[in-house]
C-alpha positions in Angstrom: 97.9 125.0 118.7 98.1 121.3 118.1 97.5 121.8 114.3 100.3 124.4 114.2 102.7 122.0 115.9 101.7 119.2 113.5 102.2 121.4 110.4 105.6 122.6 111.7 106.5 119.0 112.2 105.7 118.2 108.6 102.1 117.2 108.5 100.6 117.9 105.1 97.1 116.6 105.4 94.2 116.4 107.9 95.0 112.8 108.5 98.6 113.5 109.1 97.7 116.2 111.7 95.5 113.8 113.5 98.2 111.1 113.5 100.7 113.6 114.9 98.3 114.7 117.7 97.4 111.1 118.6 101.1 110.3 118.8 101.9 113.1 121.2 102.8 112.7 124.8 99.7 113.2 127.0 101.6 115.7 129.1 102.3 117.8 126.0 98.6 117.7 125.1 97.7 118.8 128.6 100.1 121.8 128.3 98.4 123.0 125.1 95.0 122.6 126.6 93.8 119.3 125.0 92.3 116.6 127.2 94.1 113.3 127.5 91.3 111.8 125.5 92.7 113.7 122.5 94.7 110.5 121.8 91.4 109.0 120.6 90.7 111.6 117.9 89.4 110.6 114.5 89.3 112.7 111.3 87.2 112.6 108.3 86.7 114.8 105.2 83.1 113.6 104.7 80.2 116.0 105.2 78.9 115.9 108.8 75.6 114.2 107.9 77.4 111.4 105.9 80.0 111.0 108.7 77.2 110.6 111.2 75.6 107.8 109.1 72.5 109.8 108.0 
């Protein structure tokens, strides 16, 4: 749901989606089912093993 909102708001990349979500009001995040800690999301396009530092 958060990705849909971000795209409708104009996000055109994964990074833009994450920036949109982290900038949302915590009450909005709670209404769509994301925890308040969603404001600390990070995104990467690296493969999982590289992102984990392996």
